[in-house]
C-alpha positions in Angstrom: 0.0 0.0 0.0 1.4 3.4 -0.9 1.5 5.9 1.9 1.9 9.7 1.4 2.9 12.3 4.0 0.7 15.3 3.9 1.2 18.6 5.9 -2.4 19.9 6.5 -2.4 23.7 7.0 -6.1 24.7 7.4 -5.4 28.3 8.4 -8.0 30.9 9.2 -11.6 31.9 8.5 -13.4 29.2 6.6 -10.2 27.3 6.1 -10.8 24.7 8.9 -14.4 24.1 7.9 -13.7 23.4 4.2 -10.5 21.4 5.1 -12.6 19.1 7.3 -14.7 18.2 4.3 -11.7 17.6 2.0 -10.2 15.3 4.6 -13.5 13.4 4.9 -13.5 12.9 1.1 -9.8 11.8 1.3 -10.8 9.2 3.9 -13.4 7.8 1.5 -10.9 7.7 -1.3 -8.3 5.9 0.7 -10.7 3.1 1.5 -11.9 2.8 -2.1 -8.6 3.0 -3.8 -6.3 1.3 -1.3 -3.7 4.0 -0.4 -3.0 5.8 2.8 -1.9 9.2 4.1 -0.1 10.3 7.1 -1.3 13.8 8.0 0.3 16.4 10.2 -1.9 19.3 11.1 0.0 22.6 11.6 -0.8 26.2 12.4 -0.3 28.8 9.6 -1.3 32.4 8.9 -3.3 34.1 11.7 -3.6 30.8 13.6 0.2 30.6 13.5 0.5 34.2 14.8 -1.9 33.6 17.6 -0.5 30.2 18.7 3.2 30.4 17.8 4.0 34.1 17.3 4.4 34.2 13.6 2.5 33.3 10.4 4.8 30.5 9.4 6.1 28.8 12.6 9.3 26.9 12.4 7.5 23.6 13.3 5.1 24.2 10.4 7.9 24.7 8.0 9.7 21.6 9.3 6.5 19.5 8.8 6.2 20.8 5.3 9.8 19.9 4.5 9.1 16.3 5.8 5.9 16.0 3.7 5.2 14.8 0.2 2.7 17.6 -0.3 1.1 20.6 1.5 -2.7 20.8 1.6 -3.4 24.4 2.4 -6.6 26.2 3.4 -6.7 29.9 3.6 -5.1 32.7 5.7 -5.8 36.2 6.8 -8.6 38.4 8.2 -9.3 41.8 9.7 -7.9 40.6 13.1 -4.3 40.8 11.7 -4.6 43.7 9.3 -2.9 46.1 11.7 0.3 44.1 11.8 3.3 45.3 9.8 2.9 44.2 6.1 5.7 41.6 6.3 4.1 40.0 9.4 0.6 39.6 8.1 -0.7 36.2 7.3 -0.5 36.4 3.5 3.0 38.0 3.2 4.3 36.1 6.2 3.1 32.6 5.2 2.2 32.0 1.6 5.0 33.9 -0.1 7.7 32.4 2.1 6.4 28.9 1.4 6.4 29.5 -2.3 9.9 30.8 -2.2 11.3 28.2 0.2 10.1 25.3 -2.0 10.5 27.0 -5.4 6.9 26.5 -6.2 7.1 28.4 -9.5 4.2 26.8 -11.5 0.7 27.7 -10.4 -2.0 25.8 -12.2 -5.5 27.1 -11.8 -8.3 25.4 -13.7 -11.4 27.6 -14.3 -14.3 25.4 -15.2 -17.8 26.7 -15.5 -20.0 23.6 -15.6 -23.0 23.7 -17.9 -25.3 23.4 -14.8 -23.7 26.5 -13.3 -23.9 29.0 -16.1 -26.8 30.8 -14.4 -24.5 31.3 -11.3 -22.0 33.2 -13.5 -22.4 37.0 -13.8 -21.8 36.6 -17.5 -24.9 36.5 -19.7 -26.0 32.9 -20.2 -26.2 33.6 -24.0 -22.5 34.2 -24.0 -21.6 30.9 -22.3 -24.5 28.5 -23.0 -22.4 25.4 -22.5 -20.0 26.8 -19.9 -16.2 26.8 -20.5 -13.0 25.2 -19.4 -9.8 27.3 -19.0 -6.4 26.5 -17.4 -4.3 29.4 -16.3 -0.6 28.8 -15.8 0.8 31.5 -13.5 4.5 32.0 -12.8 4.6 32.1 -9.0 8.1 33.0 -7.6 9.2 36.0 -9.7 7.9 39.4 -10.6 6.9 42.3 -8.3 6.0 40.0 -5.3 9.7 38.9 -5.0 11.7 41.5 -6.9 14.3 43.7 -5.2 14.7 46.5 -4.3 11.5 46.6 -2.2 11.0 49.6 0.1 8.3 51.4 2.0 9.4 54.5 4.0 10.5 58.1 3.9 12.9 59.5 1.3 13.6 63.2 0.9 10.8 64.1 3.3 8.1 62.1 1.5 6.7 58.6 2.0 7.7 56.3 -0.9 6.7 52.8 -1.9 8.9 50.8 -4.2 8.3 47.4 -5.8 10.5 45.9 -8.5 9.2 43.8 -11.4 12.1 41.6 -12.5 12.3 38.3 -14.4 15.2 36.2 -15.6 15.1 34.5 -18.9 15.4 31.1 -17.3 12.4 31.7 -15.1 10.3 32.6 -18.2 11.6 29.5 -20.1 10.6 27.1 -17.4 7.1 28.4 -16.9 6.7 28.6 -20.7 7.4 24.9 -21.0 4.9 24.0 -18.3 2.3 26.0 -20.3 3.2 24.5 -23.7 3.1 21.0 -22.3 -0.3 21.7 -20.7 -1.6 23.1 -24.0 -0.3 20.1 -25.9 -2.3 17.9 -23.6 -5.5 19.9 -24.2 -6.6 21.6 -27.4 -3.2 22.8 -28.6 -4.0 26.5 -28.0 -1.9 28.8 -25.7 -2.5 32.5 -25.0 0.4 34.3 -23.4 -0.7 37.4 -21.5 1.8 40.3 -21.0 2.1 44.1 -21.2 4.8 44.3 -23.8 3.7 47.7 -25.1 4.8 49.2 -21.8 7.0 46.9 -19.7 10.5 45.8 -20.5 10.0 42.6 -18.6 7.0 41.8 -20.8 9.1 42.4 -24.0 11.5 39.8 -22.8 8.6 37.5 -21.7 7.1 37.7 -25.2 10.5 37.0 -26.9 11.1 34.0 -24.8 7.5 32.6 -25.4 8.1 33.0 -29.2 11.4 31.2 -28.9 10.0 28.3 -26.9 7.1 28.0 -29.3 9.5 26.6 -31.9 9.9 23.5 -29.8 6.1 23.0 -29.9 5.0 23.2 -33.5 1.7 21.4 -32.6 0.7 24.3 -30.2 -0.8 27.5 -31.5 0.7 30.5 -29.6 -1.1 33.8 -29.4 -0.3 37.0 -27.4 -2.7 39.3 -25.6 -2.1 42.4 -23.5 -3.3 42.0 -19.9 -5.9 44.7 -20.0 -7.5 43.2 -23.1 -7.3 39.7 -21.5 -9.2 41.0 -18.5 -11.9 42.3 -20.8 -12.0 39.2 -23.0 -12.5 37.0 -19.9 -15.8 38.7 -19.3 -16.8 39.2 -23.0 -16.0 35.7 -24.3 -14.2 33.3 -21.9 -14.7 30.4 -24.2 -12.1 31.7 -26.6 -9.4 30.7 -24.1 -8.0 27.2 -23.4 -4.7 27.6 -21.7 -3.4 31.0 -20.6 0.1 31.7 -19.2 1.2 34.9 -17.5 3.5 36.4 -14.9 2.9 36.5 -11.2 0.9 39.8 -10.6 -1.2 39.5 -13.8 -2.0 35.9 -13.0 -3.1 36.8 -9.4 -5.6 39.2 -10.8 -6.8 37.3 -13.8 -7.4 34.0 -12.0 -9.6 35.8 -9.4 -11.6 37.3 -12.2 -11.7 33.8 -13.9 -13.1 32.4 -10.6 -15.9 34.8 -10.5 -16.9 34.3 -14.1 -17.0 30.6 -13.4 -19.7 31.3 -10.8 -17.9 31.3 -7.5 -14.5 31.5 -5.9 -15.7 28.4 -4.0 -15.3 26.2 -7.1 -11.7 26.8 -8.1 -8.8 24.7 -6.9 -5.1 25.4 -7.5 -1.8 23.6 -7.5 1.6 25.3 -6.9 4.4 23.0 -8.1 8.1 22.8 -8.2 10.2 20.9 -10.7 10.0 17.2 -10.4 10.5 13.9 -12.3 7.9 11.3 -11.8 5.8 13.4 -9.4 5.8 16.9 -8.1 6.1 18.3 -4.6 3.3 20.9 -4.4 1.1 23.2 -2.3 -2.6 22.7 -3.0 -5.1 25.3 -2.1 -8.5 26.8 -3.1 -8.3 30.0 -5.1 -10.6 31.9 -2.7 -9.7 33.6 0.6 -10.5 33.0 4.2 -14.0 34.7 3.9 -14.1 35.8 7.6 -17.7 37.1 7.2 -19.1 33.6 6.8 -16.6 31.7 8.9 -18.2 29.4 11.5 -21.6 29.5 9.9 -21.3 26.2 8.1 -22.3 27.7 4.8 -18.9 27.9 3.0 -18.5 26.0 -0.3 -15.9 23.2 0.3 -15.6 22.2 -3.4 -12.5 24.2 -4.2 -10.7 22.6 -1.2 -11.9 19.2 -2.2 -10.8 19.7 -5.8 -7.4 21.0 -4.6 -7.0 17.7 -2.6 -7.8 15.9 -5.9 -5.1 17.8 -7.7 -2.7 16.7 -4.9 -3.7 13.1 -5.6 -3.1 13.7 -9.3 0.2 15.6 -9.4 2.0 14.5 -6.2 0.6 11.1 -5.3 0.0 10.0 -8.9 -3.3 8.3 -7.7 -4.9 9.1 -11.0 -8.0 7.0 -10.5 -8.8 8.6 -7.2 -8.2 12.1 -8.6 -10.6 11.2 -11.5 -13.1 10.0 -8.9 -13.0 13.4 -7.2 -13.7 15.3 -10.4 -16.5 13.0 -11.4 -18.2 13.1 -7.9 -18.1 16.9 -7.9 -19.7 17.1 -11.4 -22.3 14.5 -10.4 -23.5 16.4 -7.3 -23.7 19.7 -9.2 -25.6 17.9 -12.0 -27.9 16.5 -9.3 -28.7 20.0 -8.1 -26.8 20.3 -4.9 -25.9 24.0 -4.2 -24.2 25.9 -1.4 -25.4 29.5 -1.0 -22.7 30.9 -3.3 -24.0 28.8 -6.2 -27.7 29.0 -5.6 -29.9 30.8 -8.1 -33.3 29.7 -6.9 -33.8 27.5 -9.9 -36.2 24.6 -9.8 -34.6 21.4 -8.5 -31.9 23.0 -6.5 -31.0 21.2 -3.2 -29.6 23.8 -0.8 -26.9 22.4 1.5 -24.2 23.7 3.8 -20.5 22.9 4.0 -21.0 19.5 5.6 -24.0 18.7 3.4 -21.9 19.2 0.3 -19.2 17.0 1.7 -21.9 14.3 2.5 -23.2 14.4 -1.1 -19.8 14.0 -2.6 -18.9 11.1 -0.3 -22.2 9.4 -1.0 -21.5 9.8 -4.8 -18.0 8.2 -4.3 
C-alpha cells in the first residue's frame, strides 16, 4: 500500500471548515482505492501568529519539509490587518512557502460547468455550455519577490517601491509548463503580458516565441493583460490555456473564478520541478471569507478539488483524482448547491458545508 505524508495547514476563517470536508473525502478515497496518508496538522497564517508568534512557525515549515505535499486552506482576516505588512498572514506565510520550496508553477483550472452558467455574472447567452480554462501562472518571480522593495520616507516624503524583475530562465521554465499543458488539451496557448509598456514583458514575449519553436503542434497567441481581463468577461470560451506572470496571474485568476460562478469552485496547485511526481502546495483560489466563517455555509468544493489535484500531481493516484472530479460534477448535476452557487432555480438542493461533503462522499 502506498502511503503519502501530507502537511495539513487549514489556516484561518473558513479554512478549517472546508478542510474538514476535504479530509473526509480523502478518507473515503483511501478506503476505495487502497492507499494511505499520514497527516500532520499545523498552524499557519493568523492561527500561526496567535498560537506560535508568527505566520509561518518553524515547526510548520519543518512539517512541510518532511511531507510529500502541502494541503493548504486559507489565511488572513481583519484581526491581523494592523500588523506590519511583512508579518501579516498572507505575506508572512504564503509567499515564504512559495519561495522556500521554489513553487514556481501555479495551475488554476477555471471550469464553469453547464449546470452553473446561471450562477455566472456573464450572460448565459455568451456561455451557453460553460467553459474550461487552465491558467498557468508564474509564482516565484515578478513584483512580489523583486528587489529592491521599500516602504518608508525619502527626501521628506513617503515612498513605496516594488521591482518587477524576471530572468530568462524563469520565463523559459514556466513557458514549457504551459506549452506541455496546451499540448495535452486543445493545442492553444495564449500568453498574457504588457509588452507595449513593460521591458520585462518584452523579454517575456520574446522567450515565449522562442520556446514556441519547440512545440509546432501548439498555436501560440499573445494578448495584453488589460484586453485579457476584458475578454474573460466578454468571451471566456475563446481561451483554453493561458500563461502569464505573477501579478497579472493573481488578478486574472480571481476574475476567472468569478466568471465561473464562485470562488468556492476553483482549486489550484503550486508545483516545483520534479521527475515522476511533483512536490506541491494545493489550495483553493478563494480567501478566508471571515464574514461567513463558523456559519457552516462555505462551499468546500475548491478545497476538495485541490485535494484531488494533490492526488493527481504528487501522489499519482490518478483513478482517485478522476473520482473526485466525477463526484463533484455529479453532485452539481444532481442540483446540490451551497449558497454561493444557488440561483433559486427549480430542482436546487440547498446544502451547507457538511451537506456538500456528505453528497460528494455518497457519490463516491
